C-alpha positions in Angstrom: -74.4 -148.5 112.6 -73.3 -150.7 115.5 -76.1 -153.3 115.0 -75.2 -153.7 111.5 -71.6 -154.2 112.4 -72.7 -156.9 115.0 -74.7 -158.6 112.4 -71.8 -158.7 110.1 -69.5 -160.1 112.8 -72.1 -162.8 113.6 -72.2 -163.8 110.1 -68.5 -163.9 110.0 -68.4 -166.2 113.0 -71.0 -168.5 111.7 -69.2 -168.7 108.4 -66.0 -169.5 110.3 -67.6 -172.3 112.1 -69.1 -173.7 109.1 -65.7 -173.8 107.4 -64.3 -175.7 110.5 -66.7 -178.6 109.8 -68.9 -177.6 112.6 -66.5 -179.0 115.1 -66.7 -177.2 118.3 -63.7 -177.3 120.5 -63.8 -178.1 124.2 -63.8 -174.6 125.1 -66.3 -173.6 122.6 -69.0 -173.4 125.2 -66.8 -171.3 127.4 -66.0 -168.7 124.7 -69.6 -167.6 124.2 -69.9 -167.3 127.8 -66.9 -165.1 127.9 -68.3 -163.2 125.0 -71.5 -162.9 126.8 -69.6 -161.7 129.8 -68.0 -159.0 127.8 -70.8 -157.9 125.5 -69.6 -154.4 125.0 -65.8 -155.1 124.7 -65.9 -157.0 121.4 -67.8 -154.5 119.3 -65.3 -151.8 120.3 -62.4 -154.0 119.2 -64.2 -154.7 116.0 -65.0 -151.1 115.6 -61.3 -150.3 116.2 -60.3 -152.9 113.8 -62.8 -151.6 111.3 -61.6 -148.1 111.8 -58.0 -149.3 111.5 -58.9 -151.1 108.4 -60.7 -148.1 107.0 -57.8 -145.9 108.0 -55.4 -148.4 106.3 -57.7 -148.4 103.3 -57.8 -144.6 103.4 -54.0 -144.4 103.8 -53.7 -146.9 101.0 -56.1 -144.8 98.9 -54.3 -141.6 99.9 -51.0 -143.3 99.0 -52.4 -144.5 95.8 -53.8 -141.1 95.1 -50.5 -139.6 96.1 -48.7 -142.0 93.9 -51.2 -141.4 91.2 -50.9 -137.7 91.6 -47.1 -137.9 91.7 -47.2 -140.2 88.7 -49.6 -137.8 87.0 -47.3 -134.9 87.9 -44.3 -136.9 86.7 -46.1 -137.7 83.5 -47.2 -134.1 83.3 -43.6 -133.0 83.8 -42.5 -135.6 81.3 -45.1 -134.3 78.9 -44.1 -130.7 79.6 -40.4 -131.7 79.2 -41.3 -133.5 76.0 -43.4 -130.6 74.9 -40.6 -128.2 75.7 -38.1 -130.4 73.9 -40.5 -130.6 71.0 -40.9 -126.8 71.1 -37.2 -126.4 71.3 -36.6 -128.8 68.4 -39.4 -127.1 66.6 -37.8 -123.7 67.2 -34.5 -125.0 66.3 -35.9 -126.6 63.1 -37.7 -123.3 62.3 -34.5 -121.4 63.0 -32.6 -123.8 60.8 -35.2 -123.4 58.1 -35.0 -119.6 58.5 -31.2 -119.7 58.4 -31.3 -122.0 55.4 -33.8 -119.7 53.7 -31.7 -116.7 54.6 -28.6 -118.4 53.3 -30.4 -119.4 50.2 -31.8 -115.9 49.8 -28.3 -114.4 50.5 -26.8 -116.8 48.0 -29.5 -116.0 45.5 -28.9 -112.3 46.1 -25.2 -112.6 45.8 -25.6 -114.7 42.7 -28.0 -112.1 41.3 -25.5 -109.4 42.2 -22.7 -111.4 40.6 -24.8 -111.9 37.5 -25.6 -108.2 37.4 -21.9 -107.3 37.9 -20.9 -109.7 35.2 -23.6 -108.3 32.9 -22.5 -104.8 33.7 -18.9 -105.8 33.1 -19.9 -107.4 29.8 -21.9 -104.3 28.8 -19.0 -102.1 29.9 -16.5 -104.3 28.0 -18.8 -104.1 24.9 -19.1 -100.4 25.3 -15.3 -100.0 25.6 -14.8 -102.3 22.7 -17.2 -100.2 20.6 -15.5 -97.0 21.7 -12.1 -98.5 20.9 -13.3 -99.6 17.5 -14.9 -96.2 16.9 -11.7 -94.4 18.1 -9.6 -96.6 15.9 -11.9 -95.8 13.0 -11.8 -92.1 13.8 -8.0 -92.3 14.1 -7.7 -94.1 10.8 -10.0 -91.5 9.2 -8.0 -88.7 10.8 -4.7 -90.3 9.7 -6.1 -90.8 6.2 -7.3 -87.2 6.1 -4.0 -86.0 7.6 -2.1 -88.1 5.0 -4.2 -86.8 2.2 -3.8 -83.3 3.6 -0.1 -83.8 4.0 0.1 -85.0 0.4 -1.9 -82.0 -0.8 0.2 -79.6 1.2 3.4 -81.3 0.2 2.3 -81.0 -3.5 1.3 -77.4 -2.8 4.6 -76.7 -1.0 6.6 -78.4 -3.8 4.8 -76.3 -6.3 5.3 -73.2 -4.2 9.0 -74.1 -3.7 9.4 -74.6 -7.4 7.7 -71.3 -8.1 9.7 -69.6 -5.4 12.9 -71.0 -6.7 12.0 -69.8 -10.2 11.0 -66.4 -8.8 14.2 -66.3 -6.9 16.3 -67.3 -9.9 14.5 -64.8 -12.0 15.1 -62.2 -9.3 18.7 -63.2 -8.9 19.1 -63.0 -12.7 17.6 -59.5 -12.7 19.8 -58.5 -9.8 22.8 -59.9 -11.6 21.9 -58.0 -14.7 21.5 -54.8 -12.7 24.6 -55.5 -10.8 26.6 -56.1 -14.0 25.1 -52.9 -15.4 26.0 -51.1 -12.2 29.4 -52.8 -11.9 30.9 -50.3 -14.3 29.7 -47.5 -12.1 30.8 -49.1 -8.8 33.8 -47.6 -7.1 36.3 -50.3 -6.3 38.0 -50.9 -2.9 41.7 -51.4 -2.5 43.3 -54.8 -3.2 44.2 -55.1 0.5 40.6 -54.4 1.6 39.4 -56.9 -1.0 41.8 -59.7 0.3 40.8 -58.9 3.9 37.1 -59.2 2.9 37.7 -62.5 1.1 39.5 -63.9 4.1 36.6 -62.9 6.4 34.1 -64.4 4.0 36.0 -67.7 3.8 36.0 -68.0 7.6 32.3 -67.2 7.7 31.6 -70.0 5.2 33.6 -72.5 7.2 31.6 -71.6 10.4 28.3 -71.8 8.5 29.1 -75.3 7.2 29.9 -76.5 10.7 26.7 -74.9 11.9 24.6 -76.7 9.3 26.2 -80.1 10.2 25.1 -79.6 13.8 21.5 -78.7 13.2 20.2 -82.1 12.2 20.2 -83.6 15.7 18.6 -80.4 17.2 16.0 -80.4 14.5 15.1 -84.1 15.2 14.6 -83.3 18.9 12.3 -80.4 18.0 10.4 -82.7 15.6 9.8 -85.3 18.3 8.5 -82.7 20.6 6.0 -81.5 18.0 4.8 -85.1 17.5 4.3 -85.6 21.2 2.2 -82.4 21.2 0.2 -83.6 18.2 1.1 -80.4 16.3 0.8 -82.0 12.9 0.7 -78.8 10.8 3.8 -77.3 12.6 5.6 -80.7 12.3 5.0 -80.7 8.5 6.1 -77.1 8.2 9.3 -77.8 10.1 10.1 -80.9 8.0 9.8 -78.7 4.9 12.1 -76.1 6.5 14.7 -78.7 7.4 14.6 -80.1 3.8 15.4 -76.7 2.5 18.3 -76.4 4.9 19.7 -79.7 3.6 19.5 -78.3 0.1 21.4 -75.2 1.2 24.0 -77.5 2.8 24.4 -79.5 -0.4 24.7 -76.3 -2.5 27.3 -74.8 -0.1 29.3 -78.1 -0.2 29.2 -78.4 -4.0 29.6 -74.8 -4.9 32.9 -73.5 -6.2 32.9 -69.8 -5.5 35.2 -67.4 -7.4 36.0 -64.7 -4.9 38.2 -62.7 -7.3 35.5 -62.3 -9.9 32.6 -61.7 -7.6 31.8 -57.9 -7.6 30.8 -57.9 -3.9 34.5 -58.3 -2.9 35.7 -55.3 -4.7 32.6 -53.0 -4.8 32.8 -50.1 -2.4 29.9 -49.5 0.1 27.1 -47.2 -1.0 24.8 -47.4 2.0 24.9 -47.1 5.7 22.3 -48.4 8.2 22.0 -48.3 12.0 21.5 -51.4 14.2 22.1 -51.8 17.9 23.2 -48.2 18.3 26.0 -48.6 15.6 26.3 -47.7 12.0 27.3 -50.2 9.3 28.3 -49.7 5.7 27.4 -52.0 2.9 27.5 -52.2 -0.9 24.6 -52.9 -3.1 25.1 -56.7 -3.1 25.1 -57.0 0.7 22.0 -54.7 0.8 20.2 -57.1 -1.5 21.0 -60.0 0.9 19.5 -58.0 3.8 16.3 -57.4 1.8 16.2 -61.2 1.0 16.6 -62.0 4.7 13.5 -59.9 5.6 11.4 -61.4 2.7 12.5 -64.9 3.6 11.8 -64.3 7.3 8.4 -62.9 6.6 7.4 -65.8 4.4 8.6 -68.5 6.8 7.0 -66.7 9.8 3.7 -66.5 7.9 3.8 -70.3 7.3 4.8 -71.0 10.9 2.0 -68.8 12.3 -0.5 -70.4 10.0 0.6 -73.9 11.1 0.1 -73.0 14.8 -3.3 -71.6 14.0 -4.3 -74.8 12.3 -3.1 -76.8 15.3 -5.0 -74.5 17.6 -1.8 -73.8 19.4 -1.0 -70.7 21.4 0.9 -67.9 19.5 4.6 -68.3 20.4 6.9 -67.4 17.5 10.0 -67.7 19.6 9.4 -71.4 20.1 9.6 -72.1 16.4 12.7 -73.9 15.2 12.7 -71.6 12.1 12.9 -68.5 14.3 15.8 -70.0 16.4 17.7 -71.1 13.3 16.9 -68.0 11.2 19.2 -69.1 8.3 16.6 -70.0 5.7 17.8 -68.7 2.3 21.3 -67.8 3.6 24.0 -68.8 1.1 26.9 -68.0 3.5 28.2 -65.1 1.5 28.2 -61.3 1.5 27.1 -60.7 5.1 27.7 -62.6 8.3 25.3 -65.2 9.5 24.5 -63.2 12.7 23.6 -60.2 10.5 21.3 -62.4 8.3 19.8 -64.0 11.5 18.8 -60.6 12.9 16.9 -59.4 9.8 15.4 -62.8 9.2 13.9 -62.8 12.7 12.6 -59.2 12.1 10.7 -60.5 9.1 9.7 -63.8 10.8 8.1 -62.0 13.8 5.9 -59.9 11.6 5.1 -62.8 9.2 4.1 -65.1 12.1 1.7 -62.4 13.4 0.1 -62.1 10.0 -0.1 -65.9 9.5 -1.5 -66.6 12.9 -4.1 -63.9 12.6 -4.8 -64.7 8.9 -4.1 -61.2 7.6 -1.6 -59.1 5.7 -0.6 -56.2 8.0 3.1 -56.4 7.2 3.3 -58.1 3.9 1.5 -59.4 0.8 0.9 -62.6 -1.1 2.0 -62.7 -4.8 3.2 -65.4 -7.2 2.4 -68.2 -4.7 4.8 -66.6 -2.1 4.7 -64.2 0.8 6.7 -60.9 0.7 7.2 -58.1 3.2 5.7 -54.8 2.2 8.2 -52.4 0.7 7.3 -49.6 3.1 7.8 -51.9 6.1 11.1 -53.2 4.6 12.3 -49.6 4.1 11.4 -48.7 7.7 13.4 -51.6 9.1 16.5 -51.2 6.9 16.4 -47.4 6.6 19.4 -47.3 4.2 21.2 -44.0 3.9 23.2 -43.3 0.7 26.8 -42.4 1.3 27.7 -41.6 -2.3 
């Protein structure tokens, strides 16, 4: 390797001389001599220079390689950073897309639920509307049937009332005939007893008139309660009962009673009966009123029980306005109202039981009216003759 280097150095020197125009300085001849004097020193310097050069080149190459490696690393870091940034942006974009998709799906789900809810509400509204219309139709039909039934029952009751009044008038006429026939045989009470009886009767009539005037408001309250309970049959029955009381009130107001000529006020008692542990005496006219009270109570009780059965209401005869009033058919004469009330209720209780159970245990049906059986009536009154 050294000869080659010497050759290269010689070539370099020659080239240098040629470039200098071949001019040799004054000491040119001396330099070769010195070089010849130091034949081994120059190659070493050249070798060191060459080594230094190579080392410099190597350092430069290393530095270049290092810079290239650093640049590559920097570029790699930049690429990684860009890649990471791109991945982050990609993930963020994907997350945004997922979030948007989720939001879209959630909105779609909510919209679907809202549509289902609205559809359900619409169907429910239509169903309720149909039910309301059907209920209205049923109510109209029920009202129409109830109206027709009420009209039929009203006609029937009017017919029964008319027949009952005819029967009552006929019975009263028969009783009057029998009374007139028996009047000749009746033993008369004293004038003082007659006046005392007339005075008691007049006071009783005054009290009864005041009582009838007070019943209208009480009856209206009872009627409102029946309407609230939807007891139509019992309501119609009570209205008919009240109408009869109004007729009694009008007759009592318009009647001009002749106490002096009425045989009740001078006929002596012929019966006695026991009630509440006491005995009472009564003439034939008062006895007839007690019988009428039992018959009237049985008839009204039967109708009241029948009405509760139609309304499918529990059996409760004491709740009936007719039972509490107990003055149906009472004219205000011959016996006290409390006495009439007692026997009316005795008949009413038995009639209600028969009407509610649709049977005739205590009475019978004849001439479009209800009557208590004679044997039951006799057991209740149990008159004893005192003549």
